[in-house]
N, C-alpha and C positions, 0 to 999 in steps of 0.2 A: 509727520512721522510720530507715532505714539511712543510711549515709554516702553523700553525693554530692559529687564533686569534693574528696574528702578531709575533709569536715566534716559534722557533724550540722546540723539546722536552726538558723539564725542568720545573722549577718553577719560576714564576714571581710574583712580589709584588710591587704594587704602593700605595703610601700613601700621603695624603694631610692633613696637620694639621693647624688648626686655633685657635688662643688663644687671648683672651682679658683679661687684668689684671688691677686691680685698687688697690692702696695702700694709706692708710691715717693714720696719727698719731693723736690720740685724747688724750692729756694728757699723761698718762703712757701706754695707750693702742695702739697697732698697729693692724690695720684692713687691711685684704687682701681679695679681692674678685676676682674671675676669672670665666670666661665662655669659654668653649673650644669645639672643634669638631674634630673628626678624621674620614676620609673617606678612605676606603681600597678597592682595586680591586685586586683580586688574581686569578691566573690561574695555574693549574697543568696539564701539557701536558706530559702524561706518555705513553711510548712504552709498549704495551702488549706482543706482540710476532711477530716474522717474519712469522710464519706459524703455523696454528692451526685448528683442526677440532672442531667446537663447534656448539651450537644451534643457530638457526636464531631467532632474536628478532624483534617484530613488533613495530609500532610507539608508542604504549602504554607501551613499555618495557616488554611485555609478550612474552613467547616462542610461535612460530608458530607451530600449531598442524595440521597434515593432516592424516586422517584415524586413529585417536587416537594416533598417534606417533609424538613426537617432531622432527621437521625437522632439519637436520644437514647440515653443509656446510664447505668446506675447504676454510679458509680465509688466505690471505697473507697481510703482513704489517699492522697488527692491532695496533691501537693507541686509546687513550681516553683522552679527554680534559674535565676537570672539572673547571668551572669558577663560582665565586661568588663575589658579591659586598656587603659590609657591612659598617655601620657607627656607631659612638658613639658620643652622645651629652651629655655634663655634665657641672656642675657648682660646685664651692667650695667657702666656706666662712670660714675664719680663724681669730681668735682674740688671741693675746698673750700680756702678761704683765710681766715685770720684777719686782721682789719683794726682800725684805730683812727682815729676821726674826732672831732676836737674833744674829745679825752679820753674818748670813748665807745668801748667795745670791741664787737666783733661777729665773726660767722663766716658766710660766704657759701658756699653749696653748690649745685652744679648737676650735672645728669647726664642720662643716657638709659638706656632699658631696652628689650629686645626679647624676646618670648616666642613660642614655637610650641607649640601644644597639638594632640594627635591622639588620637582614640579608635581604637586600632589593631586591636582584635579584640573581638567580642561574640557571645554565643550564649545560648540559653535552653533549658532542659530541663524537660519535664513528666513526672511519674511518677505511677503508680497502684499500688495494693496495697502501699503503703509502701516500695517498692523498685524496681519495674519502670519503666525509662525507656521511655516510649511515643512521645515526640515531641521532636525537636530542631530548633530554628530558629536558623540562623546568619546572620551578616552582615546583609544588607538585610532579611531576613525576621524578624529579631529585633525586639523592642519598642524596643531602644536603637539609634538610628541612628548609623552610623559617619561619620567626617568629621574635619576639622581646622579650627582657628582660629589666628589670629596677632594680636599686638598690638605696637604701638610707642608708647613713652611718653617724654616729656621733662619734667623737673621742676627747680624752682628754690626754694631755701629760704634765708631770712635769719634769723639769731638775733642780735638787737641789744640790747645792754645800755644802755637809756636812762639809767639810774642803776644803781648796784650792786644795788639792790633791785627795780628795775622792768625787765622784759625784754619786748621785742617779738619774737614768733616768727611769721613770715609765710612762706607758701609758695604756689606755683602749679604745677599739674600738668596736662599735656595728654596725652590718650590717644586713639589711633586703633586701632580694633579691626576686624578682618575676621572676620565671623561665618560659620558653616557655611552659612547661607542666602544667602551671597554678597553680603551687605549690609555696608557700612562704617558704623561707629558712632564718632562723635567726642564727646569730653567734655572740658570745661575745668573744673578743680576748684580753686578758690581756698580758702585758709584763712588766718586771722589770729587771733592770741591775745596777750593781755597777761597777764603773770604777775607778781604782786607778792609778794615774799618779805621781810616785815618781820623775820623771824627764820629761822635755818637750819632749824628744825624745823616751820615753818608757812609755807604759801603759799596764795594765792588765784589763780583763773584765770578770765578772761573770754575766750570764744572764739567764732568763727564759721567755719563751713565749708560747702561745697556740693559 
């Protein structure tokens, strides 16, 4: 099989990550702001079969029909390339503060996060004779549908030292997601854990999350 899209049969994954962060301390409060982006380019070059009799497909991805019957053909060296480009843009803001109550220490953290995801480009190639590209389906005709999603999240976490050896770690997260199918999905995710550390080199943990 020859090279398609710069590679032999297999799976390729290229990623570019960009991140801007800012931190500031205001009295007892620590403020952290970040903006980030991830760009991905993925290619799946799959060998279908060395030899197969199958239906002929036209440029629109539909079977070719002659005299009411689907046309068949003997193919050699069949392969398929699926390619898609996607990116995620997001931002996060966090504020945390350390406290002391009745001699017990702790740290309280809260924040929010926003992400926008988009499948920006996609296409599929079909080849025969180990090298000849016979069909290309792009955008809406490809098997991978284009579109975008976005999500907004809020979270709160408390790390509380009940004693120097017993820690309560509790958190709550709310997510609101807008899906490609134009539906909104809400999720409330609580978690709580008790961590016991009788020695520095040993700890036990009892936790619950949903």
